[in-house]
C-alpha positions in Angstrom: 90.0 87.0 -21.6 88.1 87.9 -18.8 86.4 91.0 -21.2 85.6 88.5 -24.0 83.9 86.0 -21.7 82.3 88.8 -20.0 80.8 89.9 -23.1 79.8 86.4 -24.9 78.1 85.6 -21.7 76.2 89.1 -22.0 75.2 88.4 -25.6 73.5 84.7 -24.7 71.9 86.3 -21.7 70.6 89.2 -24.1 69.8 86.6 -26.7 67.7 84.3 -24.4 65.6 87.5 -23.6 65.3 88.3 -27.5 63.8 84.9 -28.1 61.2 85.1 -25.1 60.2 88.5 -26.9 60.5 87.4 -30.6 57.5 87.7 -32.8 56.1 84.1 -33.9 55.1 85.0 -37.1 54.1 88.5 -39.2 54.4 92.3 -37.7 53.5 95.4 -40.0 55.5 97.4 -42.2 58.3 96.0 -44.0 58.3 92.3 -42.7 56.7 90.6 -44.9 58.4 92.0 -47.9 61.8 91.7 -46.6 61.4 87.9 -44.9 59.9 87.2 -48.7 62.7 88.7 -50.2 65.3 87.0 -48.1 63.4 83.5 -48.7 63.4 83.9 -52.6 66.6 85.7 -52.9 65.1 88.7 -54.1 65.5 92.2 -54.4 63.7 94.3 -51.8 62.7 98.1 -52.0 65.3 100.7 -52.3 68.3 100.5 -51.8 67.8 96.4 -52.1 69.9 96.0 -48.9 72.3 93.4 -50.6 73.9 92.1 -47.6 70.8 91.6 -45.4 69.1 89.6 -48.2 72.2 87.5 -49.0 72.9 86.7 -45.7 69.6 85.9 -44.5 68.8 83.8 -47.4 72.1 81.7 -46.5 70.1 81.8 -42.9 67.0 80.2 -43.9 68.6 77.8 -45.5 69.5 76.1 -42.3 67.4 73.0 -41.2 65.5 74.8 -38.0 62.3 73.4 -37.4 60.5 76.4 -37.5 58.5 78.8 -39.9 61.0 81.2 -42.3 59.3 84.0 -40.6 60.2 83.1 -37.6 63.3 82.0 -38.5 64.0 85.6 -40.2 62.7 87.2 -37.1 65.7 85.3 -35.3 68.2 86.6 -37.2 67.7 89.9 -36.4 67.6 88.8 -32.4 70.9 87.4 -33.2 72.5 90.5 -34.7 71.3 92.3 -31.9 72.4 90.1 -29.5 76.1 90.3 -31.5 75.7 94.1 -31.6 75.9 93.8 -27.4 78.7 91.7 -27.7 80.6 94.2 -29.6 79.2 97.0 -27.4 80.6 95.5 -24.3 84.0 95.0 -25.9 84.0 98.6 -27.0 83.1 99.8 -23.8 85.9 98.0 -22.4 88.5 99.2 -25.4 87.2 102.8 -24.3 87.8 102.1 -20.7 91.1 101.5 -20.9 91.8 104.8 -22.9 89.6 106.5 -20.7 89.9 105.7 -16.8 93.7 104.6 -17.3 96.6 104.1 -19.4 97.6 100.8 -17.6 95.3 99.3 -14.9 96.7 98.8 -11.5 94.3 95.7 -10.3 95.9 96.7 -6.6 95.4 100.2 -6.6 93.2 101.2 -3.6 93.1 105.4 -4.1 92.3 106.9 -0.8 91.1 109.9 -2.6 88.9 110.1 -6.2 91.0 112.2 -8.6 90.3 113.1 -11.8 91.9 111.1 -14.0 92.7 108.1 -11.4 92.1 104.8 -13.0 89.4 102.4 -11.8 90.1 98.9 -10.8 89.2 96.3 -13.7 85.9 94.9 -12.0 84.5 98.3 -11.9 85.3 98.9 -15.6 84.2 95.5 -16.7 80.9 95.8 -14.7 80.1 98.9 -16.2 80.3 97.9 -19.2 78.4 94.5 -18.9 75.2 97.0 -17.1 75.9 99.3 -20.0 75.3 97.0 -22.4 72.2 95.7 -20.9 70.8 98.9 -20.7 71.3 99.5 -24.6 70.0 95.8 -25.0 66.7 96.7 -23.6 66.3 100.5 -24.7 63.4 100.7 -26.5 64.5 100.8 -30.5 67.1 98.6 -29.9 65.6 95.9 -28.2 62.7 97.0 -30.7 64.9 96.0 -33.8 65.4 92.3 -32.1 61.9 91.1 -32.6 61.1 91.0 -36.3 62.9 90.8 -39.4 64.5 94.0 -40.4 67.2 95.9 -42.2 68.2 97.7 -38.7 68.9 94.7 -36.6 71.9 94.7 -39.0 72.6 98.3 -39.5 72.9 98.3 -35.2 75.4 95.6 -35.6 77.8 97.0 -38.1 77.2 100.7 -36.4 78.4 99.0 -33.4 81.0 97.0 -35.0 82.3 100.2 -36.9 82.9 102.1 -33.8 84.7 99.5 -32.3 86.7 99.4 -35.6 87.3 103.2 -35.4 88.1 103.5 -31.7 90.4 100.5 -32.1 92.7 102.0 -34.9 92.1 105.5 -33.2 94.0 104.2 -29.8 96.5 102.4 -31.8 97.1 105.2 -33.8 98.3 107.3 -30.9 101.0 104.8 -29.8 102.0 105.2 -33.8 105.7 104.4 -33.0 105.3 101.2 -31.3 102.5 99.5 -33.8 102.8 101.3 -36.9 101.9 98.3 -39.0 98.7 97.2 -36.2 97.5 100.8 -36.9 97.8 100.4 -40.7 95.7 97.5 -40.7 93.4 98.5 -38.3 92.5 101.0 -40.7 91.8 98.7 -43.5 89.6 96.9 -41.1 87.4 100.0 -40.6 87.7 100.1 -44.5 86.2 96.7 -44.3 83.3 97.6 -41.8 82.0 100.0 -43.5 81.6 98.8 -47.1 79.5 95.9 -45.1 77.4 98.8 -43.6 76.9 100.6 -46.8 75.5 97.5 -48.3 73.4 96.9 -45.7 71.7 100.6 -44.8 72.7 103.9 -46.3 72.4 105.8 -43.0 75.7 104.2 -42.1 76.5 107.6 -43.9 75.7 109.1 -40.4 79.0 108.0 -38.9 81.0 109.3 -41.3 81.9 112.7 -40.0 82.8 111.4 -36.7 84.9 108.7 -38.7 86.8 111.3 -40.2 87.7 113.2 -37.5 89.0 110.2 -35.8 91.5 109.6 -38.6 92.3 112.7 -39.2 92.8 113.8 -35.6 95.3 111.6 -33.6 98.3 112.1 -36.4 99.2 114.5 -39.6 97.7 112.9 -42.7 100.6 113.8 -44.7 102.6 111.6 -42.6 100.5 108.6 -44.3 101.8 107.4 -47.7 99.3 108.3 -50.6 99.1 104.4 -50.8 97.3 104.0 -47.3 95.0 106.5 -48.2 94.2 105.5 -51.7 94.4 101.3 -50.6 91.7 102.6 -48.1 89.2 104.1 -50.8 89.5 101.4 -53.2 89.2 98.6 -50.8 85.7 100.2 -49.9 84.9 101.0 -53.4 85.5 97.4 -54.5 83.9 95.8 -51.6 80.6 98.0 -52.2 80.5 97.1 -55.8 81.5 93.8 -55.4 78.1 93.2 -53.0 76.0 95.5 -54.8 76.9 93.7 -58.1 74.1 91.0 -56.4 71.6 93.2 -57.0 71.3 93.6 -61.4 72.4 90.2 -61.5 69.8 88.9 -59.4 67.3 90.9 -61.4 67.6 89.8 -64.7 67.0 86.2 -63.4 63.4 87.4 -62.5 62.9 86.6 -58.9 59.4 86.3 -57.2 60.5 89.8 -55.7 62.4 92.4 -58.2 61.3 95.9 -56.4 62.3 98.6 -59.1 63.9 96.0 -62.0 67.0 97.2 -61.5 68.5 95.3 -64.4 70.5 97.7 -65.7 73.4 100.7 -64.9 71.0 103.5 -64.8 67.8 101.4 -62.6 70.7 100.3 -60.3 71.7 103.7 -59.5 68.6 105.0 -59.0 67.7 101.9 -57.1 70.7 102.4 -54.8 70.3 106.1 -54.7 67.2 105.9 -53.4 65.4 107.7 -55.9 61.6 106.7 -55.3 62.2 107.6 -51.6 63.3 111.3 -52.5 60.1 113.2 -52.1 60.3 112.0 -48.1 63.7 113.9 -47.6 64.1 117.3 -46.7 60.3 118.0 -47.4 59.8 121.2 -44.8 61.1 122.8 -41.7 57.9 122.3 -40.5 58.6 118.2 -40.3 62.2 118.6 -39.2 60.8 120.6 -36.2 58.4 118.2 -35.3 60.4 115.2 -35.5 63.1 117.1 -33.5 60.4 117.5 -30.8 59.7 113.9 -30.9 63.3 112.7 -30.3 64.1 115.0 -27.8 60.5 113.9 -25.9 61.4 110.5 -26.5 65.1 110.5 -25.7 64.6 109.8 -22.0 62.1 107.4 -22.3 64.0 105.2 -24.9 66.4 104.3 -21.8 64.6 105.1 -18.9 65.4 108.3 -16.8 67.7 106.4 -14.3 70.1 105.8 -17.0 69.5 109.0 -18.8 71.1 111.0 -15.3 74.1 108.6 -16.1 74.3 109.7 -19.5 74.2 113.4 -18.4 77.2 112.4 -16.1 79.1 110.1 -19.1 79.2 113.1 -21.0 80.8 115.1 -18.5 83.0 112.3 -17.4 84.3 112.5 -21.2 85.0 115.8 -21.4 87.1 115.9 -18.8 89.1 112.6 -19.3 88.9 112.3 -23.4 88.1 115.4 -25.9 88.8 113.5 -28.4 86.1 110.9 -27.6 83.8 113.2 -26.5 83.8 115.5 -29.8 83.1 111.9 -31.8 80.4 111.0 -30.2 78.6 114.3 -29.8 79.3 114.5 -33.8 77.6 111.0 -34.4 74.3 112.6 -32.4 74.5 115.6 -33.9 74.9 114.6 -37.2 72.5 111.8 -36.6 70.1 114.1 -35.2 70.2 116.7 -37.9 70.0 114.7 -41.0 67.4 112.0 -39.7 64.9 114.5 -38.3 64.5 116.0 -42.0 63.0 112.5 -43.2 59.1 112.2 -43.1 58.4 108.6 -42.2 56.2 106.8 -39.8 59.1 104.6 -39.1 61.6 107.2 -38.1 63.2 106.5 -34.9 65.4 103.3 -36.3 67.0 106.3 -38.0 68.0 107.7 -34.8 70.2 104.1 -33.9 73.8 105.9 -34.0 72.2 109.0 -31.8 71.0 106.0 -29.4 74.3 103.8 -29.6 76.3 106.6 -28.9 74.2 107.7 -25.8 74.7 104.1 -24.6 78.5 104.4 -24.8 78.0 107.7 -22.9 75.6 105.9 -20.0 78.4 103.2 -19.8 80.7 105.6 -18.9 78.6 107.6 -15.9 78.2 104.1 -14.3 81.6 103.7 -14.3 82.3 107.3 -13.1 79.8 106.5 -10.5 80.6 103.7 -9.5 84.3 104.9 -9.2 83.4 108.1 -7.3 82.1 105.6 -4.1 86.1 105.2 -3.6 85.7 104.7 0.5 84.9 100.9 0.7 84.2 98.0 -1.2 80.7 97.7 0.1 80.3 101.4 -1.4 80.8 100.0 -4.6 78.8 97.0 -4.3 75.9 99.1 -3.3 76.2 101.4 -5.8 76.4 98.8 -8.2 73.4 97.3 -6.7 71.8 100.3 -7.7 72.3 101.0 -10.8 71.2 97.1 -11.9 67.9 97.9 -10.4 67.4 101.1 -12.5 68.2 98.5 -14.9 65.5 96.2 -13.7 63.1 99.1 -14.1 63.7 100.1 -17.4 63.5 96.1 -18.8 60.1 96.6 -17.0 59.3 99.7 -18.3 60.6 98.7 -22.2 58.9 95.0 -22.2 55.7 96.8 -23.9 58.0 96.2 -26.9 57.7 92.3 -26.6 56.2 90.5 -29.5 55.6 87.3 -27.8 52.5 85.7 -28.9 51.7 88.6 -31.6 49.8 86.7 -34.2 47.2 89.6 -34.8 49.1 90.3 -38.0 49.0 86.3 -39.4 45.1 86.1 -37.9 44.1 88.9 -40.5 45.8 88.6 -43.7 45.3 84.5 -43.8 41.7 85.4 -43.5 41.8 87.9 -45.9 43.5 85.3 -48.7 41.2 82.4 -47.6 37.9 84.2 -47.5 38.9 85.5 -50.9 36.9 84.2 -54.5 39.4 82.5 -57.0 41.5 83.9 -59.3 40.3 87.4 -57.0 42.0 90.9 -58.0 42.4 93.2 -54.5 42.5 96.6 -54.7 44.5 98.2 -52.1 45.0 101.7 -51.8 48.3 104.4 -51.9 47.8 104.7 -48.0 50.6 103.6 -46.5 48.3 101.5 -43.9 47.3 98.9 -46.9 50.9 98.3 -47.4 51.9 98.0 -43.3 48.7 95.5 -43.1 47.8 93.4 -46.2 50.5 94.0 -49.3 53.4 93.4 -47.2 52.1 90.5 -45.2 50.4 88.8 -48.1 53.9 88.6 -50.0 55.2 86.7 -47.5 52.3 84.6 -47.3 52.2 84.1 -50.9 55.2 84.1 -52.4 56.6 82.1 -49.6 54.2 79.6 -47.9 51.8 79.7 -51.7 48.7 81.1 -49.6 46.2 81.7 -52.3 48.8 82.8 -54.7 46.0 82.7 -57.4 44.8 86.2 -55.8 46.3 89.6 -56.9 46.6 91.9 -54.8 47.4 95.8 -56.4 48.8 98.4 -55.1 47.6 101.4 -56.5 50.6 103.5 -55.1 52.8 101.5 -57.1 51.0 101.8 -60.4 52.9 105.3 -61.0 56.1 103.2 -61.4 56.5 101.0 -65.1 58.4 98.4 -63.4 55.7 97.4 -61.3 53.2 97.7 -63.9 55.1 94.9 -66.2 55.8 93.0 -63.5 52.0 92.6 -62.1 51.4 92.0 -65.8 53.9 89.1 -66.4 52.5 87.5 -63.3 48.6 88.3 -64.1 48.6 89.1 -68.1 44.7 89.9 -68.6 44.7 92.9 -65.5 45.4 95.9 -67.8 44.1 94.4 -70.9 43.7 97.6 -73.4 44.7 99.6 -70.6 48.3 101.0 -72.8 47.3 104.6 -73.3 46.1 104.9 -69.8 48.4 103.5 -68.2 51.1 105.3 -69.8 49.8 108.7 -69.6 49.7 108.5 -65.6 53.3 107.0 -65.3 54.2 110.0 -67.5 52.1 112.1 -65.2 53.6 110.7 -62.4 57.1 111.4 -63.0 56.5 114.9 -64.1 55.0 115.1 -60.3 58.3 113.9 -59.1 60.2 116.7 -60.9 57.9 119.6 -60.2 56.1 119.4 -57.2 52.9 122.5 -58.2 49.1 122.5 -57.9 48.8 122.3 -61.8 50.8 119.0 -61.7 48.8 117.7 -58.8 45.7 118.6 -60.4 46.9 116.9 -63.5 48.3 114.0 -61.7 45.1 113.5 -59.5 42.8 113.8 -63.0 45.3 111.0 -64.6 45.3 108.9 -61.4 41.5 109.1 -61.7 40.9 108.1 -65.2 43.7 105.1 -64.9 41.9 103.9 -61.8 38.2 103.8 -63.4 39.9 102.0 -66.2 41.7 99.2 -64.3 38.3 98.8 -62.0 36.2 98.5 -65.0 38.4 96.2 -67.0 38.4 93.7 -64.1 35.3 93.4 -63.0 34.4 91.9 -66.0 37.3 89.5 -65.7 37.6 88.4 -62.3 35.9 88.9 -58.7 37.3 92.3 -57.5 37.4 93.3 -54.0 38.0 96.8 -52.6 40.6 97.3 -49.2 38.7 99.5 -46.5 41.0 102.0 -47.4 40.7 101.8 -51.2 37.0 102.0 -50.4 36.7 105.0 -48.6 39.3 106.6 -50.0 39.0 105.7 -53.7 35.7 104.8 -54.3 33.3 106.9 -51.7 35.5 109.9 -51.9 37.0 109.5 -54.9 34.2 108.4 -56.9 35.6 105.7 -59.1 32.9 104.5 -61.3 31.8 100.9 -61.7 30.1 99.8 -65.0 26.4 99.8 -64.9 24.6 97.6 -62.6 27.6 97.2 -60.8 27.4 98.1 -56.9 30.0 97.3 -53.6 28.8 95.2 -50.7 30.7 94.8 -47.4 32.4 90.9 -47.3 33.8 89.3 -44.8 37.3 91.1 -44.5 36.9 93.1 -48.0 34.4 95.3 -49.7 33.1 93.0 -52.9 32.1 94.5 -56.5 28.9 92.5 -57.4 27.1 92.9 -60.7 23.8 93.3 -58.4 23.1 95.5 -55.4 19.5 94.7 -55.6 19.4 91.1 -55.0 20.8 89.8 -51.4 24.2 87.9 -51.7 24.4 85.8 -48.7 28.1 85.1 -47.2 29.1 82.1 -45.5 31.1 83.6 -42.4 34.1 81.4 -41.4 35.7 80.5 -38.4 37.9 83.3 -37.5 40.2 84.2 -34.2 41.8 87.6 -34.4 44.0 87.7 -31.3 44.5 90.7 -30.0 48.1 92.0 -27.9 47.9 93.4 -24.7 49.4 96.8 -25.9 47.3 98.7 -28.8 49.6 100.8 -31.1 48.9 102.4 -34.0 49.1 99.4 -36.3 46.9 97.4 -34.4 43.9 100.4 -33.9 44.1 100.3 -37.7 43.8 96.7 -38.0 40.8 96.9 -35.7 39.5 99.6 -38.1 40.0 97.4 -41.3 38.2 94.7 -39.8 36.0 96.9 -37.6 34.7 98.9 -40.7 33.7 95.6 -43.0 32.0 93.8 -39.8 29.9 97.0 -38.7 28.8 97.9 -42.5 27.9 93.8 -43.0 25.6 93.7 -39.8 24.2 97.2 -39.4 23.8 98.6 -42.7 23.5 95.3 -45.4 22.3 92.7 -43.4 19.5 94.7 -41.4 18.7 96.6 -45.7 17.6 93.1 -46.3 15.9 92.3 -43.0 18.2 89.2 -41.7 18.4 90.4 -38.3 20.1 87.0 -37.5 23.2 87.8 -39.7 23.4 91.2 -37.9 23.8 89.1 -34.5 26.0 87.2 -36.3 28.4 89.8 -37.4 27.7 91.9 -33.9 29.0 88.8 -32.0 31.9 88.2 -34.2 33.0 91.9 -33.5 32.3 91.6 -29.6 34.6 88.9 -29.6 37.6 89.9 -31.9 37.2 93.2 -31.6 36.2 94.1 -28.2 38.0 97.9 -28.2 36.0 98.4 -31.4 33.8 101.4 -31.6 31.2 103.3 -34.1 33.8 106.3 -33.1 36.8 105.2 -34.2 34.9 103.6 -37.3 34.5 107.2 -38.0 37.6 109.0 -37.6 
């Protein structure tokens, strides 16, 4: 009972801190898309994340007095807090196996022995401190601050490890509790099924799970019914959850990534066919990611806890070889597979490794405090020292806090509100446009209903037929008379996926240019057309997009606008805007500063000066000074 109470009280404490560091609104990358998918019960990017979507949708139906994006963020904090509850229970279960067969609370050994039992309070306190160290480690804490699939993934990973260890420990006493052992392995199958319906990186845990399953007893002693029952239960639960994807896709929700409404499209969506190009790209990518992982690992927990990690590894090797090999297997498999994935936000893919390290840290803390065996005072002193290290870790990692982070909301709402009615906004195939503009706009347009009349066109997705079909359904005139160019480009896109050669790349880029030229020329005659800063720089200036005769591009408020007469001055009414920048500036904040600063400096020092409107130049200079104090021409030119 004390273990459960300690776990839940610690979980509540962690949740309180998470609420304080929670993002009040939007963050970059996939948050806007995932929040919109949960709110509208849509289909997310591969692999679809049906469990994340359905549970999130139910949670957003609760009548809480907050915006939906805040509630979606809050659910991530709940998952991470529940994960810490499970972690503490897991550690207590592990300690009972590693440090004592039966805990003798009155025992006070005079000499520290290798396998001497530790007192109950030491184990409980070590599990709590270990849980807090994991809770406030860099990557784990970050998952609690905003809506993402990784918060639920972390919880399910911890639940899977807990159920695995529980079943394995019960199996050590199979004669006494055969029924309990079998039911525990069925529970493992259920948790793994839930994990695979959320994120496919659950596969990183399979080798370690197989090691535990086949290690304690001869698998031939298990009946074929037991083996097949676990497999069939797993397949049934995964299939039942993924049935949501085609059923919902056939209802055409507002967000339906990949249109997986048939078996072939469903399999491609679940298998992540769209992202094969980012997997096992080259040994160079693996080397860079591997070195980055090793460099960041001590920083994840802090150097103090990292010392306990090493002590814990040694203690587990001495006391329980199977648990040692299980955790090392988790770390190595996770490391070897994840480093071959070429994406920017790679660190959440190491969650299994970080959790396994957290288990070693908690074990190291218990072994260290247990070594101070002479007096209670010495043990309490050691506990205070460990707690001091925890405080240092929290202080060092507090920069993950998204408290009062309004930057991305300020920017995307200003972009949408400053754009003409029925406008088409072209964004580039670079990921920066998705992170800062396209994904946040999905939430504000689909959920909040802000400027739903605007079409934000992600040119990086035009190679996928489902995207152009859905865009045409919502905006019938956007591809008018372009069937041939679009079909040729999508055909070339598929050829490039199957054969990555220099010839195919050149032919793809040529078809892309033809398609993009046609798309821009069609829409400038039908709608107000805008270019994002990335599209303007890389597709218009460097890519050489051709506009119809007499058309040109001028810097508008936060985007570049296509106009019919560049000789005539186009007056701009500057709305009130406040982009609230956070204290810590990461790469995404810098990208947003570049987006806004690129347009404002072009407007102030190139366009307004060209027409001798020096007062307007001063207005935009003041705008830059007030909103982007660290923006510079050097940054603009990078």
